[in-house]
N, C-alpha and C positions, 0 to 999 in steps of 0.2 A: 587419427582421432575418430572414434566411432560417432556417427551422427546421433544426436538426441532425437526423441520422438517429436512429432508435430505438436504445435501448441494445442492444449485442450484444458478444459476446466476454467476456473476464474484465476486471475493473476493481478499482480501489481508491477508496474514498471520499476526497474532498479534505479534508485537514487541513493547516494551515499548516506544521507541523514536517516534513511529508513532501512539500512542494510541489516541491522540487528532484527528489526521487525520481520523482514522477509525471511531471514534465517529461521526465526521462530515458526513462521507459517510453514516453511519447508519441513522442519523437524516434525511438525504436527500432521503432515500430509495434506496441508491446505494450500499448497502452491506447487503447481506442476511446471509452470514456465514463467519466464519474465522477459524483459526487453531492456536493452541498454542503448543509449544514444551513441552511435558509432564514433562520432567526432570527439567524444569525451574520453575515449579509451584507446590506449596503445596496445595492440595485440601482443607485443613483446613484453609488456609489463602490466598484465591484468591485475586489477585490485584483488587483494587476498579474499575479500568477502565474496566477490563474484566467482572466483575460482572455487571457493568452498561450495557455493550453490551448484555450479556446474558439476563438481565431483560428487555431490549428493544426489545427482540425477535430475536436477531442475534444468529444463530446456532454456537456453539463453539466446535470444534473437537479436542480432545487430540491426539497429534501426537508424538509417541515414537521414540527414536533413539538408545536406548541401549539394547533392548531386545535380539537381536541376534537370530532371529527365524531360520535362516539357519545354525546356529552352531550345533555342535555335542551334546551339553549339553541341558538338559530339561530347558525350560524357567524359570527364577528365579521367585519363587512365590512372593517375595517382590516387584519386578518390576511389576508383573501382578496385585498385590493388589493396587499398586499406580495408575496404569492405570484405574482400576475398580473404585477406589474412585474418581478419576477425572471425569470419565464419569458420575457418580452419582451427583457430586457437580455441574457440568456444565449442567446437563440435556442433555448430548450429545446423538445423535442418533447412533453413532458408534465411534470406536477407530481405529487409523491407526498406522502402523509400517512399517518395511522394509523387503524385501527379501534379507537378508545380514547376515554375521557373523561378530562379532566385538571383540571377545576374544578367546584365545586359551583354556581356562579352567575356570570352575566356582570356583574351589578351587585350592590352591597351591598343587604341587606334588613334589616327591623327586628330580626332575630335576630343577624345577622352584620354587623359594621361594615366588614368587608373581604371581597373575593372570596376564596373558599377554593380555593387552588391546591394540587393534589396534589404537584406537582414530579415526577410519574411518570406513565407511560402505564398506565391502568387499564382492565381489560376490562369491557365492558358486559354486562348479563345477555343471554343468548342466548334471547330470547323473541320471540314475534310482535310484541308491543308495542314492544320495543326495536328490532326490525328496522324498524318503521314510522318511528321517529324517525331512525334512521340513514339510511334511504332518502331521507327528505325533506332531511336535512342534506347528503347527498352531492349530491343534485340542486341544492340551493342553491349549493354550491361549484362544481359543473360550470357553472352558468349564469354565474358570476362570473369564470371562468378562460378564458383565450384558447386553452388547450390541454387535452387529455384529463387526467383525474385518475386516479391509481392509488393504491390504499389497501393498507396493510400489516397483516398479522397480527402481533399483539404477543405477547410472552412472558406468557401468562396463567397466573400461578402459583396461582390459586385459581378455583373455579367458584362461581356463585351458586346457591343452593338452588332457585330457580324456573326454572333453565335447562330449556328444552324442545328445543333444537337443539344439535347439536355444531358445532364450528368449520367443518368443511368444508361442512356443509349451510347454515349461517348465511351464509358468504361466497358460496356458490353462489347463494343466493337474492338476495343483494345485487347480484351481477353481473347476474343475469337481469333484475332490476327497474330497474337504473340504467345498465347497459352500461358501468360503470366498469371499469378495469383493476385488476390486483393486483400488489403487490410481495410476493412469496412469500419470507418470511424463514425459512430452514430451521433456523437456530439457535434462533429463537423457537419454531418448531414443536416442536423437540426439547425445549426447556425446558417447554413446555406439556404435552407428552405425559408427561414424567417426573413432573411435578406431579400429573397426572390418573391416571397409571398406564395410559395407553393405548399403542397401538403406533404410533410415529411414522411408520414406513414405510406402514402401512395408511392413516393419516391423510393423508399426503402424496399418495398416489395417488388420493384422493377429492377433492382440491382441483380447481377448474376450471382445469386447466393451460393450456387454450387462451386464457384471459383474462390470463395472467401477462405483465406488461410487462417485468419483470426480477426478479432474485433477490438477496436479501441473505444473507450468511453472516458469522458473527463467532465470536470465541473465548469460552471460559468455563472454569469449574472444576467438576469432578466430585468431590464430597466423599465420604469413606468411609461416611457414613450414607445415601448414595444420593441426596442432594440435588444438583441441578445449578444452579450460579449463572451466569446470563447476564451476564457482566461486560463484554464488549467490550474486554477488557484483557489477555487471556491467549491462549494458542495454541488453535486450533480442536481440539476433542476428536475422536477417531476416529469416534464415532457421528455427529457433524455432518458430517464429511467424507464418511462413508458415504452420508448423505442426499443430498449433492451428486452423488455418483456415481450413485445410484439415480434422482435426478431427471433427470440428463442421459440416462441409459439409457431412461427412460420417454418422453422426447421423441423419441429416435431410433427407438424401437420404434413410435411412432405416426406416424412420418414427418414430424414437426414440427421446425423449427429449435430448437436449444437457446437459450433466452433469455440475455441478458446476466446475468452473475453477479458481484456486487460484494462485496468484502471491506470490512467496517466495523471500525474500531478507534478507541476514544475515549480510552484511557489507555495509557501506555507506547507512545506514538506516535513511535517512532524509525525511521529508515530501515532499520536492521538487523532490527528485529522485523517490520516490515511486509513487507520483502523476503522474509524466510523464510516468512511466512504466505502471501504471494502465490504463491510457488513451490508450496507445498502445495496451494493452491486449484487452480492450473492442472493439477497432477498428478491431483487428484480428478476434475476435469471430463473429462480425457482417459482416465481409467481405464475399462476395460470390465468389466462384470460377467460372471461365468461364465455359460455358456449355461443358461437356465432359472432363473437366480437372480432376475431381475426379475419382480415380480408384476404 
């Protein structure tokens, strides 16, 4: 299988309810890549609509959610084999996952009869010890995959008391030690910054932007009490769209190509909702900041 090009342009994550919409975007030249949740697809029985996109020249990236690279256990060889097989079946140029832990153990132990699955992406402590574990797990995954690995920042709605590194420094150190790529999720970055009380723009500009393979963006809800809910089911809020514009401006200012930017939506996945959000995303990427506004 010939490898597809690296993600570029604007895109929408593949979900079956909007398969026809994505096909129409591809036919019009408005979709150069997409992403599929790896756990939802069998590499031996790819959905016909996904095969049609692949065969039409659309890059399809497998995106894992259950590997738990930041957990204490070595990545599950079966999950890695699944990701590798999907990369081969799709001709993908890379595979992506998350900087998160998702379970307490890979096997039952005397205290717990079952593996404890969180059912959610949880942030690891940002310490030197945690970084060592993450580095080793990323290297293990890289050795098992036929293509490069990109890892995503999650919506970290709490911090650990023992944290000694902030997220930009933690991920920069990971990139320097493993040469992995990043999936920079600006909606997750916004959620984390709101929860921590930090400046999301300042955080954004400290990420290793040269290592970003592509970008995620999604919708959420801003509540009156100041809490931001990362729902992947609502419209993108102005602050998140502003981060998209700031990010694009930062790349242009540095003379670097703007990476591919992908819209995720996991609920209320209707063609009408997705089309409206996609228009808003493309407008945010094209928008220019006022002179001197980018930091």
